[in-house]
C-alpha positions in Angstrom: 18.9 -6.6 0.5 18.8 -4.2 -2.4 15.8 -3.9 -4.8 17.1 -6.4 -7.3 17.7 -8.9 -4.5 14.3 -8.2 -3.1 12.7 -8.9 -6.5 14.5 -12.2 -7.0 13.8 -13.3 -3.5 10.0 -12.7 -3.6 9.9 -14.4 -7.1 11.3 -17.5 -5.4 8.4 -17.3 -3.0 6.1 -17.3 -6.0 5.1 -13.7 -5.8 5.0 -11.5 -8.9 6.1 -7.9 -8.7 5.6 -4.9 -11.1 6.6 -1.3 -11.3 3.5 -0.1 -9.5 4.2 -2.3 -6.5 7.8 -1.3 -6.4 6.9 2.3 -6.6 4.5 1.9 -3.6 7.1 0.2 -1.6 9.6 2.9 -2.2 7.1 5.6 -1.2 6.2 3.6 1.8 9.9 3.4 2.8 10.4 7.2 2.3 7.3 7.9 4.5 8.6 5.4 7.2 11.9 7.2 7.4 10.4 10.6 7.4 7.8 9.8 10.2 10.4 7.8 12.2 12.1 11.1 12.9 9.0 12.3 14.7 7.6 9.1 16.3 9.1 5.7 17.1 8.1 3.4 14.3 11.1 1.2 13.8 14.7 0.7 14.8 15.4 -0.6 11.3 16.0 2.3 9.0 18.7 1.4 6.4 16.9 0.8 3.1 18.5 -2.6 2.6 17.5 -3.7 6.1 13.9 -2.5 5.7 13.5 -4.4 2.4 14.8 -7.6 4.0 13.5 -7.4 7.6 10.2 -5.7 7.0 9.1 -5.9 3.3 10.5 -9.4 2.4 9.8 -10.8 5.9 6.2 -9.7 5.6 5.8 -11.6 2.3 7.1 -14.8 3.7 3.6 -15.6 4.7 3.4 -17.0 1.2 5.3 -20.0 2.5 2.1 -21.2 4.3 -0.8 -19.5 2.5 -1.8 -18.0 -0.8 -3.7 -14.9 0.1 -5.1 -14.6 -3.4 -7.6 -17.2 -2.2 -8.9 -15.1 0.7 -11.0 -12.0 1.2 -10.5 -10.4 4.6 -7.4 -10.0 6.8 -6.9 -8.6 10.2 -3.4 -7.5 11.2 -3.3 -6.5 14.9 -0.3 -5.0 16.7 0.6 -3.8 13.2 3.0 -1.1 14.3 4.3 0.6 11.2 2.1 -1.6 9.0 4.0 -4.9 8.9 2.8 -7.1 7.5 -0.6 -5.6 6.7 0.4 -2.7 4.4 2.9 -4.8 2.5 0.3 -7.6 2.0 -2.2 -5.1 0.8 0.2 -3.8 -1.8 0.8 -7.3 -3.2 -2.7 -8.7 -2.6 -5.1 -6.0 -3.6 -7.9 -8.5 -3.5 -7.7 -8.4 0.3 -9.9 -6.2 2.5 -7.5 -5.4 5.2 -8.0 -4.2 8.8 -5.0 -2.8 10.7 -5.2 -2.4 14.5 -2.7 -0.8 16.8 -2.9 0.4 20.4 -0.8 3.6 19.7 -2.7 6.4 18.0 0.4 8.0 16.6 1.2 4.9 14.6 -2.4 4.7 13.4 -2.1 8.3 12.1 1.0 7.2 10.2 -0.8 4.2 8.7 -3.7 6.4 7.6 -1.3 8.7 5.8 0.4 5.8 4.1 -3.0 4.4 3.0 -3.9 7.9 1.6 -0.5 8.5 -0.1 -0.3 5.1 -1.7 -4.0 5.3 -2.8 -4.8 1.9 -1.2 -8.4 0.8 -1.3 -10.4 -1.4 1.1 -8.0 -1.0 4.0 -8.6 0.7 7.3 -6.5 1.5 10.3 -7.9 1.6 13.8 -6.7 2.8 17.2 -7.9 -0.1 19.3 -6.8 -3.1 21.4 -7.6 -6.4 19.8 -9.1 -7.8 23.0 -11.7 -5.0 22.8 -12.6 -5.5 19.2 -16.1 -6.4 18.1 -16.4 -10.1 17.3 -16.7 -10.5 13.5 -15.4 -12.9 10.9 -11.9 -12.6 9.3 -10.6 -15.1 6.9 -7.1 -14.6 8.1 -5.8 -13.0 11.3 -2.0 -12.3 11.2 0.4 -10.8 13.7 4.1 -10.3 13.4 6.6 -10.1 16.2 3.9 -9.2 18.7 4.0 -10.7 22.2 4.3 -14.3 23.3 2.0 -17.0 21.8 0.1 -17.5 25.1 -0.8 -13.8 25.2 -1.7 -13.8 21.5 -4.1 -16.7 22.1 -5.8 -14.8 25.0 -6.2 -11.7 22.9 -7.5 -13.4 19.7 -9.3 -16.7 20.6 -12.8 -15.1 20.5 -12.1 -13.8 17.0 -11.1 -17.2 15.6 -14.1 -19.0 14.2 -14.2 -22.3 12.3 -13.2 -20.7 9.0 -10.5 -18.4 10.4 -6.8 -19.0 10.0 -4.7 -17.4 12.8 -1.1 -16.9 11.6 1.5 -15.6 14.0 4.8 -14.7 12.4 7.6 -15.1 14.9 11.3 -15.9 15.3 11.9 -18.4 18.1 8.7 -20.2 19.0 9.3 -23.7 20.4 9.3 -22.7 24.1 6.2 -20.5 23.5 4.4 -23.5 21.9 5.2 -25.6 24.9 3.9 -23.0 27.3 0.7 -22.6 25.2 -0.4 -26.2 25.1 -3.0 -25.8 27.8 -4.5 -22.7 26.3 -4.7 -24.2 22.9 -6.7 -27.1 24.4 -8.8 -24.7 26.5 -9.8 -22.6 23.5 -10.3 -25.6 21.2 -7.5 -24.5 18.9 -4.7 -26.5 17.3 -1.4 -25.7 15.4 -2.1 -27.1 12.0 1.3 -26.1 10.5 4.6 -24.8 11.6 7.0 -23.5 8.9 10.6 -22.9 9.9 13.1 -21.1 7.7 15.8 -18.5 7.6 15.9 -15.1 6.0 18.2 -14.8 3.1 21.5 -12.9 3.4 21.6 -12.7 7.2 20.1 -16.1 8.0 17.8 -15.0 10.9 15.5 -17.7 12.2 11.8 -17.4 11.4 8.7 -19.5 12.2 5.2 -19.1 10.9 2.3 -20.9 12.5 -1.2 -21.7 11.2 -3.7 -22.1 14.1 -7.2 -23.2 13.5 -10.3 -24.0 15.7 -10.9 -27.7 16.2 -14.6 -27.5 17.2 -17.1 -25.4 19.0 -16.3 -22.0 20.6 -13.7 -20.7 23.0 -14.3 -21.6 26.6 
């Protein structure tokens, strides 16, 4: 996916792009490749692949939610900043918290935040299961662990107003294995969006999980 294909594809998602956002993405890509020579951030390094499998893929969350209508977002297991950094670039209204368990990756994220001059976004070296319980409008995770493990990590952070949005590839078996946990934690899958990435047609699924009532058991 070259830059023009990227622009056309995100416009089809209903996302507007301008020169400032494109400039930030290009700088982000350059930093990703530079740092990737020192620490393991991603196996995907070709520019066309990064734009498709990281940048565009991060923005497909627009298929299930308009982040212009929300204030706070937690991206845990963010790795090299996907989707959190990309979402911050396109949704500057969001106050974003990035969490990763590897300090080297967090150092990279902090440099990206500084170089791109992003505001109201923080990166923390922490495990999500150890986080202080506080409200987030949206909790998102992309390609991080199986659904049952994600529920165990996050259920205490999901309150009545929180949307938990796992972004995954194959998910049907994981949903089946997680039925008992969903019931135990008073959670339900409100929406499941299945689609394919353009150009290469890789399968993607995005879930919206909400609390049904009460607190986690």
